[in-house]
N, C-alpha and C positions, 0 to 999 in steps of 0.2 A: 506494501499499500503508498502510496506517495501524496505525501502533505503539501499544499503553497495554501502562505495566507496572505487575505488581502486586509490591511489595516488600513483604519481612517480615522483619524480624532481618539474618539472611546469606543469606536464598535469594533468589532473584527468576525473578517468572515473566512472560516477555514474550508477546504477545499481537499476532501480524501477519496481518489480515485485510483485503482489500479492501473488506469488507463492513461494514466498524468505524463507524457512525455515533455520533458524542458519548457515548464512552463514561467513566465516571467509576469511582473507587473510593470505596467507603464503608468503615468505621471500623466495620464491624458485620457481623452475616448478618441477611438481610431476615425482617421475622415470618412471610413465608409461606416462608422454609425453615428454620426455630426447630429443628424436630424433629434436624437436622443437628449444631445446636449441642452443642458441650462447654464446657458453663457457664462452664469456669475460664479456659479457650483466648482467647488473643489472636486474633483474628478481622479478616479482609479481603475484601470482597465485589467482584470487578471488574463491574460494572453494562452489559453490551451489551446492546444490540436485539436481537442475536439467539440471549442465551442468560447464562447466569451462570456465572460463576469464583470458588469462594467456598475459600481457603485460611486454615485456625485452625493455633497452633501453642499449645505449650506447653515452657516451659524449665526444665529439671532443672541438677542439678549434673554426671551426668555424661553425658547427652545432649538432645537435642531431639526433641521426640513431633510429625509433621506428620500431615494430614489435609488429602486436598486433593481437593475437587469440583467436576465440567465439568459444567455443564447444556447440552449444544451442539444449535443447531437449526441450522449450516451450517457447510458447511467450515475450519477456521481451521489457522493455525500458531501453537505454541506451542513458545517455545523456556527452557528451564530454565537458571540459573544461580547459581551458587555463589561466595562471594566467600572464600570458604579451603577447601582440602581438604576433603573429606568421606568419612568411611566412614559406611554406613550398609545398615541392614536394609528394604529395602521387600517393601509385602505389597499386592496388586495384588485389590482388594476387587467391583471391579464394571466388567464392559469389559476390552478390554486395549491397551494401551499398546505403539508402536513405535518404538523411535529406534536411531539407527547410530552405532555405538563406533571410535573411531580403530584399533583392532587385531582388533576382532571382529566388526567389515561389522554387519547389519541384528541386533538383539536384541528381541524380545516379550515382554512381561511377563502372559502369560496372567490373566483373573480367576480364584483361588485360586490365583495361583504367589505363593511370595515370593524372596528372591534377596539375598543382600550384593553391594554394588558400592563404587566408590572412587571419587570424583568430582573433578576437578582445577577451578581456579578455570578454567572454560573454557563454552562454549553448547554445548546441547544440544538438536535441533530434535526435534520429534513432532508429526506430521501429525494430527488430531483431524476423525473425521468424524461425522457428526450422533450425540448420542447424548449418555446418562449416563454418568460415570466417580468411580470412587473412588478413589483414591490414598492409601494410609496407608504412612509412613516411621520409624525412628526416626536420627537423624545423633547418631552418637557420639563422643564426645571421645576423641581417640588417646590422652591420657594415662590416662584408666580403659580403652582396648582395652592400653595398656603394662602395666599392673597385671595384666591379665590373663595375660600371656606366659608365666608360670610353669607355669599347668595348663594353656592353648592354644598350644602352643610356633610352631603353622602361623601365628600371627598376628605372629610378632619378622619375618617376612619380607614382609610384606606390607605391614609402619610402616617400612620398610626402604627397600621400592621407590615408598612415598607421593609424596615429593618429586621423580622426574623422570618414573617412570611416567604415561601416558596413563590417561584414566578408562574403568574396564574395572567389568567382573562378576567376581568371585572367586571367587565358591561354584564349585566344578565345575559341578554344572548347575542348574538353576531343580527348587525343590522344591516339592510341595502344601505350602499352608497345612497345619497338624495340627489336628484338634477340638479339642484343648487351647489350640491357639496362636488360633483363631478364637474362640473363647470368652474369650480375654483381650483380644482387640481391641474383640471386643462391649461388653463391660463396661468398656473406656474409652470407644469412640466413642458409647456411651448413656449415659454418666454426666451426672447434673442437678445434682450434687452441690455444696458452697462453700466456698469455707475452707479453711482448712488439712488440714482431716479428709478432703475431696475430692481436695486436691494429693497427700498421701501416700499416696491407696486408687490413685491414677491412677500413681503413681511408683512403686509396689509392683508393678503390674498389666503393668507398660512393662517392667521389669526383669527378670519373669518371663517375658516372651514374648521380650526379647533373649539370656536364656540357654539355652529352649529349641531356639532356632535357633541359636545358638552352635554347642552342644550337637549337634545335626542334622547341621548344616558340617562339626562335626570327627571325627566318625566315619567322614567319607570321608577325612579327609587323616590325621587319629590313630587306625586302627580302635579304639584299647587306650588311649583317652583312657578317663578319667571320667566316666561319665553325667552330667547332671545334676544328678539324683535322689543317684547318689552323694554328686555334693559338696556338695549339703543337707544329705546323711545327715553327713555329716563334719564339715562347719560347724556345726550343732547341736550336735552331741555337743562340737565344741569347745568351744560357750557354755555348754554345761552343766558342764563339765567348767570353768569361771570364773566360774559361778557356786560350786557347790563349793569352790572356791578363794581365796574372796573374801565369806566369809560373815559374817566379822566388816566389812566395809565395809556402809555405808547404800545396797546396790545399789538402781536404780533402772531401770525399762525403758530411760528415756533417756540416763543412762549406757553401758549395756550394747550399747545400738544404737550410740551413739555409737565405743566401743573400736569394734567387728566392722566399723565402715565400712555401714552400713545404717540405714534408717527405722524408725521402732518399728511400724507397721504391718507391714510385711516383719516385722519380729524375732517380733511376737504371733502372725501367721498360720501362718509358719516353726514357732514354737516347737509350735503346738498342732496341728499336722500332724505333727511327727516325735515327740512325746512324750505326744500325747492330751491336754494339760492350759491353764491357762493360765500364761507363762510368770511372773505376779504370783505368781497362788499355789505354784505351784514354790518359786518362792523363798521364802517365806513357810512352809511346811512343813519346808520345809530346815534354816529358822532354827529351827524349834521343835524338830524333832531334834536339832540340836546344844548347845540350849539342854537340853535334857532329858538328856544326856551330862552337861553338863556339872554340871546339877545334882548330880547321882546322884554326882557326882564329891567331892560336897562343898564346890563353889566357890560365893562369897554372889552373890546374886542380881542386886547390883551391878558385880560381874565379870562374870558372865554376860552381863547388858546389855551392856556393851560389847565384849564376843567375840562380839557374836551382831551388830552393828552401831547398836545404839542408844544414841545422846548421853545420853538422861533414861531412868530406871530404872520411872519413873512409865507410858510409854508402852508398853516392852516387858511389863509386868505386865499393863497392860490387852490387850496383844493376846494373850501368853501365856494369862489366862484364856480371852478369848470362844475360841478354839481348844483348851483342853482342859478347862475347866470348872473350873479350882483355879488359884488364885493360886500362882508361882511359888516363893515359899517353904513352903508348904503340900505342894507338891509333893515338895519335896527332905526336907521332916520325913516325910511318910512314905515315901519310899523309904528313907531313913537310918534313920526308928524310931527317932529319937532328941528329944525332944520342947525338949532344951537349945537344939537348932539352928537354932529357930524364927526366921524375920529377925526382927533386929530392925527393922519398918518398916511405914510405912502400908500396912495390907491395902486392895488396890485391886476 
């Protein structure tokens, strides 16, 4: 029996087969398989005389995204091992995988199914017959799951058991990958963008995928728990309230996203979905509305600029005129109908 190891991050795949001849690992995806490459992912290919095993991953703060492809021409044995206790959302995209778990016996994940599992630092054995397999999973950081325990209390028990319990499937039953989840997975694995924008987009899609799946499982454990859609509604209502309460600050998409522990792409996309407007436009219009009220009350342009988050009076005046067609000093004069209250400023 000949063994060959494919090691990435804290995940290791070990292939055992009597037919292995001069296997090698390359730190890339071969050109012939380029259509499977997620451009920003770190990739490794195990080149066998009887096929290929491709593994690629992207690491984010709260989870690591994995995509495995197996092109098998002869039967082989595959061992999967994690160096740390790992909570995973697993999705079978092509073919089926079967393994044996200590307390649950033989478990098969069929094509089009998803499940949640916790894998201890131990070795799982998979027997693969000739065929093409694609297996996608998100390995979730325990600290991130811990933060979700308030909204999903059933997670607490699994986190507490993780230190001593053996590897297991902990969703009550395997469930199908919904059309919405499949769309998100396809967007991820087919994405060919590069740079920060691609990284942010994939993180947003993966996080959405994770929350949809978690919500689906929560309905079995806690039938009365809030749905993901309801949680999103409440979350973005809180963001909108935060904007209203901080119009005197220099609000930016980056600072709001940081305050609510989310990516800028998720913030922009979610805000538009909830309120049918861009978050930047919403902030700007609320600042203009507030400025109009303060000007009507007789406040000076300089004071209004300060109370709407502008450190420079000139910048405020330019923005105000762009969106109202009139400079703030004349706007106040028109409202008060008092010529002597025209602001002593350079009109822009």
